[in-house]
N, CA, C and O atoms as CSV, one atom per row, in Angstrom:
chain,resi,resn,atom,element,x,y,z
A,1,MET,N,N,1.091,-19.638,-6.766
A,1,MET,CA,C,0.386,-18.563,-6.089
A,1,MET,C,C,-0.110,-17.512,-7.139
A,1,MET,O,O,0.574,-17.182,-8.108
A,2,ASP,N,N,-1.281,-17.042,-6.884
A,2,ASP,CA,C,-1.924,-16.110,-7.770
A,2,ASP,C,C,-1.337,-14.684,-7.603
A,2,ASP,O,O,-0.975,-14.268,-6.502
A,3,GLU,N,N,-1.261,-13.976,-8.706
A,3,GLU,CA,C,-0.700,-12.591,-8.570
A,3,GLU,C,C,-1.832,-11.630,-8.362
A,3,GLU,O,O,-2.862,-11.628,-9.037
A,4,ILE,N,N,-1.537,-10.744,-7.292
A,4,ILE,CA,C,-2.465,-9.719,-6.955
A,4,ILE,C,C,-1.896,-8.409,-7.456
A,4,ILE,O,O,-0.710,-8.125,-7.283
A,5,ILE,N,N,-2.774,-7.590,-8.098
A,5,ILE,CA,C,-2.482,-6.294,-8.696
A,5,ILE,C,C,-3.251,-5.219,-8.048
A,5,ILE,O,O,-4.473,-5.348,-7.973
A,6,GLU,N,N,-2.654,-4.136,-7.554
A,6,GLU,CA,C,-3.321,-3.063,-6.985
A,6,GLU,C,C,-3.360,-1.914,-7.927
A,6,GLU,O,O,-2.328,-1.604,-8.523
A,7,GLU,N,N,-4.464,-1.258,-8.109
A,7,GLU,CA,C,-4.593,-0.022,-8.878
A,7,GLU,C,C,-5.490,0.978,-8.251
A,7,GLU,O,O,-6.473,0.647,-7.587
A,8,ILE,N,N,-5.125,2.249,-8.477
A,8,ILE,CA,C,-5.914,3.300,-7.878
A,8,ILE,C,C,-6.626,4.125,-8.986
A,8,ILE,O,O,-6.064,4.510,-10.011
A,9,PHE,N,N,-7.908,4.350,-8.669
A,9,PHE,CA,C,-8.725,5.031,-9.563
A,9,PHE,C,C,-9.395,6.265,-8.787
A,9,PHE,O,O,-9.656,6.189,-7.587
A,10,ASN,N,N,-9.640,7.339,-9.509
A,10,ASN,CA,C,-10.297,8.483,-8.799
A,10,ASN,C,C,-11.440,8.994,-9.647
A,10,ASN,O,O,-11.484,8.828,-10.866
A,11,GLY,N,N,-12.365,9.627,-8.938
A,11,GLY,CA,C,-13.500,10.228,-9.574
A,11,GLY,C,C,-14.498,10.687,-8.518
A,11,GLY,O,O,-14.236,10.617,-7.317
A,12,PHE,N,N,-15.616,11.146,-8.981
A,12,PHE,CA,C,-16.627,11.689,-7.961
A,12,PHE,C,C,-17.382,10.586,-7.257
A,12,PHE,O,O,-17.936,9.700,-7.908
A,13,CYS,N,N,-17.412,10.623,-6.010
A,13,CYS,CA,C,-18.151,9.614,-5.223
A,13,CYS,C,C,-19.506,10.270,-4.704
A,13,CYS,O,O,-19.505,11.187,-3.882
A,14,ARG,N,N,-20.595,9.756,-5.222
A,14,ARG,CA,C,-21.885,10.332,-4.854
A,14,ARG,C,C,-22.257,10.055,-3.443
A,14,ARG,O,O,-23.047,10.804,-2.869
A,15,CYS,N,N,-21.727,9.004,-2.838
A,15,CYS,CA,C,-22.010,8.663,-1.498
A,15,CYS,C,C,-21.415,9.682,-0.494
A,15,CYS,O,O,-22.072,10.127,0.448
A,16,ARG,N,N,-20.142,10.022,-0.750
A,16,ARG,CA,C,-19.385,10.973,0.022
A,16,ARG,C,C,-19.526,12.417,-0.447
A,16,ARG,O,O,-19.141,13.356,0.250
A,17,ASN,N,N,-20.091,12.571,-1.653
A,17,ASN,CA,C,-20.321,13.901,-2.299
A,17,ASN,C,C,-18.953,14.642,-2.442
A,17,ASN,O,O,-18.847,15.821,-2.104
A,18,MET,N,N,-17.910,13.927,-2.950
A,18,MET,CA,C,-16.598,14.456,-3.160
A,18,MET,C,C,-15.790,13.590,-4.043
A,18,MET,O,O,-16.159,12.441,-4.283
A,19,THR,N,N,-14.694,14.091,-4.542
A,19,THR,CA,C,-13.741,13.259,-5.304
A,19,THR,C,C,-13.126,12.326,-4.400
A,19,THR,O,O,-12.764,12.671,-3.275
A,20,GLN,N,N,-12.986,11.089,-4.872
A,20,GLN,CA,C,-12.519,9.971,-4.067
A,20,GLN,C,C,-11.483,9.214,-4.800
A,20,GLN,O,O,-11.589,9.039,-6.014
A,21,MET,N,N,-10.433,8.733,-4.079
A,21,MET,CA,C,-9.448,7.816,-4.615
A,21,MET,C,C,-9.781,6.426,-4.052
A,21,MET,O,O,-10.017,6.277,-2.853
A,22,VAL,N,N,-9.798,5.419,-4.924
A,22,VAL,CA,C,-10.271,4.069,-4.521
A,22,VAL,C,C,-9.148,3.123,-4.961
A,22,VAL,O,O,-8.780,3.111,-6.136
A,23,THR,N,N,-8.611,2.346,-4.052
A,23,THR,CA,C,-7.670,1.323,-4.384
A,23,THR,C,C,-8.456,0.002,-4.616
A,23,THR,O,O,-9.302,-0.421,-3.829
A,24,CYS,N,N,-8.105,-0.589,-5.741
A,24,CYS,CA,C,-8.767,-1.826,-6.172
A,24,CYS,C,C,-7.720,-2.945,-6.266
A,24,CYS,O,O,-6.602,-2.727,-6.734
A,25,GLU,N,N,-8.100,-4.128,-5.818
A,25,GLU,CA,C,-7.214,-5.290,-5.949
A,25,GLU,C,C,-7.786,-6.283,-6.996
A,25,GLU,O,O,-8.971,-6.615,-6.973
A,26,TYR,N,N,-6.976,-6.706,-7.838
A,26,TYR,CA,C,-7.292,-7.612,-8.961
A,26,TYR,C,C,-6.488,-8.894,-8.741
A,26,TYR,O,O,-5.361,-8.830,-8.250
A,27,GLU,N,N,-7.030,-10.025,-9.084
A,27,GLU,CA,C,-6.334,-11.251,-9.194
A,27,GLU,C,C,-6.114,-11.607,-10.562
A,27,GLU,O,O,-7.064,-11.577,-11.345
A,28,ARG,N,N,-4.929,-11.954,-10.954
A,28,ARG,CA,C,-4.651,-12.316,-12.357
A,28,ARG,C,C,-5.029,-13.795,-12.505
A,28,ARG,O,O,-4.484,-14.644,-11.800
A,29,GLN,N,N,-5.887,-14.085,-13.345
A,29,GLN,CA,C,-6.442,-15.483,-13.608
A,29,GLN,C,C,-6.130,-15.869,-15.047
A,29,GLN,O,O,-5.731,-14.986,-15.806
A,30,PRO,N,N,-6.266,-16.993,-15.439
A,30,PRO,CA,C,-5.998,-17.548,-16.714
A,30,PRO,C,C,-6.824,-16.699,-17.825
A,30,PRO,O,O,-6.339,-16.410,-18.919
A,31,ALA,N,N,-8.049,-16.358,-17.437
A,31,ALA,CA,C,-8.916,-15.621,-18.340
A,31,ALA,C,C,-8.720,-14.152,-18.269
A,31,ALA,O,O,-9.379,-13.438,-19.025
A,32,GLY,N,N,-7.879,-13.633,-17.433
A,32,GLY,CA,C,-7.641,-12.158,-17.292
A,32,GLY,C,C,-7.768,-11.725,-15.867
A,32,GLY,O,O,-7.643,-12.537,-14.950
A,33,LEU,N,N,-8.025,-10.407,-15.658
A,33,LEU,CA,C,-8.019,-9.891,-14.296
A,33,LEU,C,C,-9.512,-10.091,-13.750
A,33,LEU,O,O,-10.496,-10.033,-14.487
A,34,LYS,N,N,-9.564,-10.319,-12.449
A,34,LYS,CA,C,-10.843,-10.344,-11.701
A,34,LYS,C,C,-10.771,-9.388,-10.478
A,34,LYS,O,O,-9.921,-9.528,-9.599
A,35,LEU,N,N,-11.664,-8.457,-10.472
A,35,LEU,CA,C,-11.826,-7.478,-9.265
A,35,LEU,C,C,-12.112,-8.284,-8.073
A,35,LEU,O,O,-13.114,-8.997,-8.015
A,36,MET,N,N,-11.259,-8.190,-7.120
A,36,MET,CA,C,-11.392,-8.970,-5.893
A,36,MET,C,C,-11.891,-8.173,-4.697
A,36,MET,O,O,-12.538,-8.699,-3.791
A,37,GLY,N,N,-11.552,-6.823,-4.731
A,37,GLY,CA,C,-11.915,-5.975,-3.587
A,37,GLY,C,C,-11.648,-4.495,-3.858
A,37,GLY,O,O,-10.887,-4.180,-4.774
A,38,THR,N,N,-12.216,-3.624,-3.133
A,38,THR,CA,C,-11.890,-2.223,-3.186
A,38,THR,C,C,-11.909,-1.638,-1.755
A,38,THR,O,O,-12.414,-2.292,-0.842
A,39,ASP,N,N,-11.401,-0.494,-1.556
A,39,ASP,CA,C,-11.305,0.082,-0.213
A,39,ASP,C,C,-12.452,1.085,-0.014
A,39,ASP,O,O,-12.381,1.983,0.825
A,40,CYS,N,N,-13.539,0.893,-0.840
A,40,CYS,CA,C,-14.752,1.682,-0.629
A,40,CYS,C,C,-15.872,0.705,-0.429
A,40,CYS,O,O,-15.649,-0.500,-0.312
A,41,ALA,N,N,-17.059,1.214,-0.392
A,41,ALA,CA,C,-18.278,0.375,-0.053
A,41,ALA,C,C,-18.877,-0.227,-1.302
A,41,ALA,O,O,-20.074,-0.515,-1.331
A,42,TYR,N,N,-18.094,-0.423,-2.317
A,42,TYR,CA,C,-18.640,-1.033,-3.609
A,42,TYR,C,C,-19.377,-2.314,-3.329
A,42,TYR,O,O,-18.874,-3.200,-2.637
A,43,GLY,N,N,-20.587,-2.408,-3.877
A,43,GLY,CA,C,-21.390,-3.609,-3.653
A,43,GLY,C,C,-22.456,-3.294,-2.652
A,43,GLY,O,O,-23.616,-3.598,-2.929
A,44,SER,N,N,-22.155,-2.674,-1.440
A,44,SER,CA,C,-23.212,-2.348,-0.563
A,44,SER,C,C,-23.651,-0.882,-0.654
A,44,SER,O,O,-24.634,-0.493,-0.023
A,45,CYS,N,N,-22.926,-0.063,-1.438
A,45,CYS,CA,C,-23.277,1.308,-1.661
A,45,CYS,C,C,-24.425,1.415,-2.541
A,45,CYS,O,O,-24.474,0.686,-3.532
A,46,VAL,N,N,-25.412,2.292,-2.277
A,46,VAL,CA,C,-26.556,2.472,-3.117
A,46,VAL,C,C,-26.273,2.987,-4.554
A,46,VAL,O,O,-27.079,2.883,-5.479
A,47,HIS,N,N,-24.986,3.579,-4.646
A,47,HIS,CA,C,-24.598,4.136,-5.936
A,47,HIS,C,C,-23.715,3.218,-6.735
A,47,HIS,O,O,-23.203,3.623,-7.779
A,48,SER,N,N,-23.510,1.965,-6.276
A,48,SER,CA,C,-22.561,1.055,-6.957
A,48,SER,C,C,-22.944,0.917,-8.452
A,48,SER,O,O,-22.032,0.820,-9.273
A,49,GLY,N,N,-24.131,0.902,-8.823
A,49,GLY,CA,C,-24.539,0.609,-10.246
A,49,GLY,C,C,-24.204,1.823,-11.190
A,49,GLY,O,O,-24.110,1.659,-12.406
A,50,SER,N,N,-24.025,3.056,-10.584
A,50,SER,CA,C,-23.771,4.220,-11.377
A,50,SER,C,C,-22.520,4.886,-10.966
A,50,SER,O,O,-22.379,6.070,-11.275
A,51,CYS,N,N,-21.564,4.257,-10.289
A,51,CYS,CA,C,-20.407,4.856,-9.781
A,51,CYS,C,C,-19.349,4.995,-10.843
A,51,CYS,O,O,-18.975,4.019,-11.494
A,52,ASP,N,N,-18.868,6.201,-11.017
A,52,ASP,CA,C,-17.835,6.520,-12.065
A,52,ASP,C,C,-16.492,5.862,-11.693
A,52,ASP,O,O,-15.758,5.428,-12.580
A,53,VAL,N,N,-16.186,5.790,-10.481
A,53,VAL,CA,C,-14.879,5.176,-10.067
A,53,VAL,C,C,-14.858,3.622,-10.332
A,53,VAL,O,O,-13.898,3.032,-10.829
A,54,ILE,N,N,-16.034,3.040,-9.939
A,54,ILE,CA,C,-16.081,1.551,-10.131
A,54,ILE,C,C,-16.207,1.288,-11.647
A,54,ILE,O,O,-15.745,0.258,-12.139
A,55,ARG,N,N,-16.822,2.205,-12.367
A,55,ARG,CA,C,-16.940,1.922,-13.828
A,55,ARG,C,C,-15.526,1.873,-14.378
A,55,ARG,O,O,-15.251,1.039,-15.240
A,56,GLN,N,N,-14.609,2.731,-13.920
A,56,GLN,CA,C,-13.211,2.598,-14.389
A,56,GLN,C,C,-12.581,1.324,-13.956
A,56,GLN,O,O,-11.855,0.718,-14.744
A,57,ALA,N,N,-12.810,0.869,-12.743
A,57,ALA,CA,C,-12.266,-0.382,-12.171
A,57,ALA,C,C,-12.739,-1.555,-12.993
A,57,ALA,O,O,-11.953,-2.454,-13.293
A,58,LEU,N,N,-14.008,-1.568,-13.365
A,58,LEU,CA,C,-14.545,-2.722,-14.100
A,58,LEU,C,C,-14.056,-2.696,-15.490
A,58,LEU,O,O,-13.902,-3.749,-16.109
A,59,GLU,N,N,-13.794,-1.501,-16.028
A,59,GLU,CA,C,-13.213,-1.370,-17.402
A,59,GLU,C,C,-11.850,-1.981,-17.468
A,59,GLU,O,O,-11.470,-2.650,-18.429
A,60,ARG,N,N,-11.126,-1.723,-16.401
A,60,ARG,CA,C,-9.711,-2.227,-16.269
A,60,ARG,C,C,-9.730,-3.767,-16.254
A,60,ARG,O,O,-8.887,-4.443,-16.843
A,61,GLU,N,N,-10.791,-4.293,-15.513
A,61,GLU,CA,C,-10.941,-5.758,-15.469
A,61,GLU,C,C,-11.106,-6.344,-16.856
A,61,GLU,O,O,-10.559,-7.393,-17.196
A,62,LYS,N,N,-11.856,-5.642,-17.613
A,62,LYS,CA,C,-12.141,-6.098,-18.971
A,62,LYS,C,C,-10.918,-6.129,-19.871
A,62,LYS,O,O,-10.734,-6.997,-20.725
A,63,GLN,N,N,-10.099,-5.124,-19.618
A,63,GLN,CA,C,-8.817,-4.986,-20.389
A,63,GLN,C,C,-7.853,-6.071,-20.208
A,63,GLN,O,O,-7.082,-6.431,-21.098
A,64,GLY,N,N,-7.917,-6.623,-18.953
A,64,GLY,CA,C,-6.989,-7.711,-18.633
A,64,GLY,C,C,-5.698,-7.171,-18.289
A,64,GLY,O,O,-4.774,-7.926,-17.987
């Protein structure tokens, strides 16, 4: 069974125009962590490409 890791990141959400806490789920894979989901609208949000919170989450993915 694959290991699921939850982490919480916070920062300014442009969509909601306020500070937001976002829970992210990662799956531990042989190559490292893979971001599997968030409790925000990442992906469909128009600000996904410039989101400070998701930037933190993707950086964590790179760290493994």
